[in-house]
C-alpha positions as CSV (number, residue, x, y, z in Angstrom):
1,X,131.6,18.4,-165.5
2,X,132.0,15.2,-163.7
3,X,132.9,15.2,-160.0
4,X,134.8,12.3,-158.7
5,X,134.5,11.1,-155.2
6,X,137.5,10.2,-153.1
7,X,137.0,8.4,-149.8
8,X,138.5,10.2,-146.7
9,X,141.8,8.9,-145.5
10,X,141.7,6.6,-142.5
11,X,144.6,7.9,-140.6
12,X,147.7,10.2,-140.9
13,X,150.1,9.3,-143.5
14,X,153.1,7.5,-142.2
15,X,156.2,8.0,-144.2
16,X,158.7,5.2,-144.3
17,X,162.1,6.1,-142.8
18,X,164.8,5.5,-145.4
19,X,167.1,2.8,-144.3
20,X,170.7,3.7,-143.7
21,X,173.2,2.5,-146.3
22,X,175.8,1.8,-143.7
23,X,175.5,-1.4,-141.7
24,X,175.5,-1.4,-137.9
25,X,178.8,-3.2,-137.7
26,X,180.4,-0.7,-140.1
27,X,179.1,2.2,-138.0
28,X,180.6,0.6,-134.9
29,X,184.0,0.1,-136.5
30,X,184.0,3.7,-137.7
31,X,183.1,4.9,-134.2
32,X,185.9,2.9,-132.7
33,X,188.4,4.3,-135.3
34,X,187.3,7.8,-134.5
35,X,187.7,7.3,-130.8
36,X,191.2,5.8,-131.3
37,X,192.2,8.8,-133.5
38,X,190.9,11.2,-130.9
39,X,192.9,9.6,-128.1
40,X,196.0,9.7,-130.2
41,X,195.5,13.4,-130.9
42,X,195.0,14.0,-127.2
43,X,198.2,12.3,-126.3
44,X,200.1,14.2,-129.0
45,X,198.6,17.4,-127.7
46,X,199.7,16.6,-124.1
47,X,203.3,15.9,-125.3
48,X,203.4,19.1,-127.3
49,X,202.2,21.1,-124.3
50,X,204.8,19.6,-122.0
51,X,207.6,20.3,-124.6
52,X,206.3,23.9,-124.9
53,X,206.3,24.3,-121.1
54,X,209.9,23.0,-120.9
55,X,211.0,25.3,-123.7
56,X,209.3,28.4,-122.1
57,X,210.8,27.7,-118.7
58,X,214.2,27.3,-120.3
59,X,213.8,30.7,-122.0
60,X,212.5,32.6,-119.0
61,X,214.4,30.8,-116.2
62,X,218.0,30.1,-117.1
63,X,219.9,27.8,-114.7
64,X,221.4,29.5,-111.8
65,X,225.2,29.9,-111.4
66,X,225.7,29.9,-107.7
67,X,229.2,28.6,-107.5
68,X,231.9,31.1,-106.9
69,X,229.5,34.0,-105.9
70,X,230.2,36.1,-102.8
71,X,227.5,37.3,-100.4
72,X,227.0,40.6,-102.1
73,X,226.4,39.0,-105.5
74,X,224.0,36.5,-103.9
75,X,222.0,39.3,-102.4
76,X,221.8,41.0,-105.7
77,X,220.7,37.8,-107.4
78,X,218.0,37.3,-104.7
79,X,216.7,40.8,-105.3
80,X,216.5,40.2,-109.1
81,X,214.6,37.0,-108.5
82,X,212.2,38.7,-106.2
83,X,211.6,41.4,-108.7
84,X,210.8,38.8,-111.4
85,X,208.5,37.0,-109.0
86,X,206.6,40.2,-108.3
87,X,206.2,40.8,-112.0
88,X,204.9,37.3,-112.6
89,X,202.5,37.5,-109.6
90,X,201.1,40.7,-111.0
91,X,200.6,39.1,-114.4
92,X,199.0,36.0,-112.8
93,X,196.6,38.2,-110.8
94,X,195.6,40.1,-113.9
95,X,195.0,36.9,-115.8
96,X,193.0,35.4,-113.0
97,X,190.8,38.5,-112.8
98,X,190.2,38.3,-116.5
99,X,189.3,34.6,-116.3
100,X,186.8,35.3,-113.4
101,X,185.2,38.1,-115.3
102,X,184.9,36.0,-118.4
103,X,183.4,33.1,-116.5
104,X,180.9,35.5,-114.9
105,X,180.0,36.9,-118.4
106,X,179.6,33.4,-119.8
107,X,177.4,32.4,-116.9
108,X,175.1,35.4,-117.4
109,X,175.0,34.8,-121.2
110,X,174.0,31.2,-120.6
111,X,171.2,32.3,-118.3
112,X,170.0,34.7,-121.0
113,X,170.1,32.0,-123.6
114,X,168.1,29.7,-121.3
115,X,165.5,32.4,-120.7
116,X,165.2,33.1,-124.4
117,X,165.1,29.5,-125.3
118,X,162.1,29.0,-123.2
119,X,163.3,25.7,-121.6
120,X,161.3,26.5,-118.4
121,X,157.8,25.1,-118.8
122,X,155.0,26.3,-116.6
123,X,153.3,23.4,-114.9
124,X,149.7,22.7,-115.9
125,X,147.5,23.9,-113.2
126,X,144.4,22.0,-112.1
127,X,141.1,23.5,-111.1
128,X,140.4,22.7,-107.5
129,X,137.3,23.6,-105.6
130,X,138.1,24.8,-102.1
131,X,135.8,26.4,-99.7
132,X,136.8,29.6,-97.9
133,X,137.2,27.8,-94.6
134,X,139.5,25.2,-96.2
135,X,141.5,28.0,-97.8
136,X,141.9,29.8,-94.5
137,X,143.0,26.6,-92.9
138,X,145.6,26.0,-95.6
139,X,146.9,29.6,-95.3
140,X,146.9,30.1,-91.6
141,X,147.1,26.5,-90.3
142,X,145.6,25.7,-87.0
143,X,145.3,29.4,-86.0
144,X,142.2,29.7,-88.0
145,X,139.0,28.9,-86.0
146,X,137.2,27.8,-89.1
147,X,134.8,30.7,-89.2
148,X,134.3,33.1,-92.0
149,X,133.6,36.0,-89.7
150,X,136.0,38.5,-91.3
151,X,134.4,41.5,-89.6
152,X,135.6,40.3,-86.2
153,X,139.2,40.8,-87.2
154,X,138.7,44.4,-88.3
155,X,140.1,47.3,-86.3
156,X,137.4,49.2,-84.4
157,X,137.4,53.0,-84.8
158,X,135.7,55.2,-82.2
159,X,133.7,58.2,-83.3
160,X,135.6,60.5,-80.9
161,X,138.9,59.8,-82.8
162,X,137.2,60.9,-86.0
163,X,136.0,64.1,-84.4
164,X,139.5,64.9,-83.1
165,X,141.0,64.4,-86.5
166,X,138.5,66.7,-88.1
167,X,139.3,69.4,-85.5
168,X,143.0,69.1,-86.1
169,X,142.4,69.5,-89.8
170,X,140.3,72.6,-89.2
171,X,143.0,74.3,-87.0
172,X,145.6,74.0,-89.8
173,X,143.5,76.1,-92.2
174,X,145.0,77.9,-95.2
175,X,148.8,77.9,-95.2
176,X,148.9,81.1,-97.2
177,X,147.3,83.1,-94.4
178,X,149.8,81.7,-91.9
179,X,152.7,82.7,-94.2
180,X,151.3,86.3,-94.6
181,X,150.7,86.6,-90.9
182,X,154.3,85.5,-90.1
183,X,156.0,87.6,-92.7
184,X,157.5,90.9,-91.7
185,X,158.4,92.1,-88.2
186,X,154.9,91.4,-86.8
187,X,155.4,87.7,-87.5
188,X,158.8,87.6,-85.8
189,X,157.4,89.5,-82.9
190,X,154.6,86.9,-82.5
191,X,157.1,84.1,-82.6
192,X,159.1,85.7,-79.8
193,X,156.1,86.5,-77.7
194,X,154.9,82.9,-77.9
């Protein structure tokens, strides 16, 4: 079997990017045409929205006939209008509450997507040599005297306090004995005697 030798490649392979078949001027003209078409559609959408609004208001709010009405009929008309306003306000409030809730949900979902996407990068930390004195100065500022005498800041405990604590613990004793001693009439009698 003959083994052939291939020299190692000098660098990474660079693939040639295929050239676009559309010229730059053609791309620009297409972009201009798309933008013009989009503006036309936006204008048509605005006009359609205005027409829909006028039609809806014509349906829901017929023109008022105030000529030839006496006071009683005017009062009745005002009451009807107020009732309609109340109904519309309730619907508006419900829709606003739904919109606020949906916006809050969208915001929470966007935060979850960002968290899952991992867009937050941890900064690269550098190793820094800092002595203990410099670290204390950085943490506590000018309050630190620059000494590493950590024992000086400890709380001192007297031996008498420790003895008193031990005596208190000894007096408590077994709780079961105290319960047995206090049960029955003898225990109640001791409580009253004390």
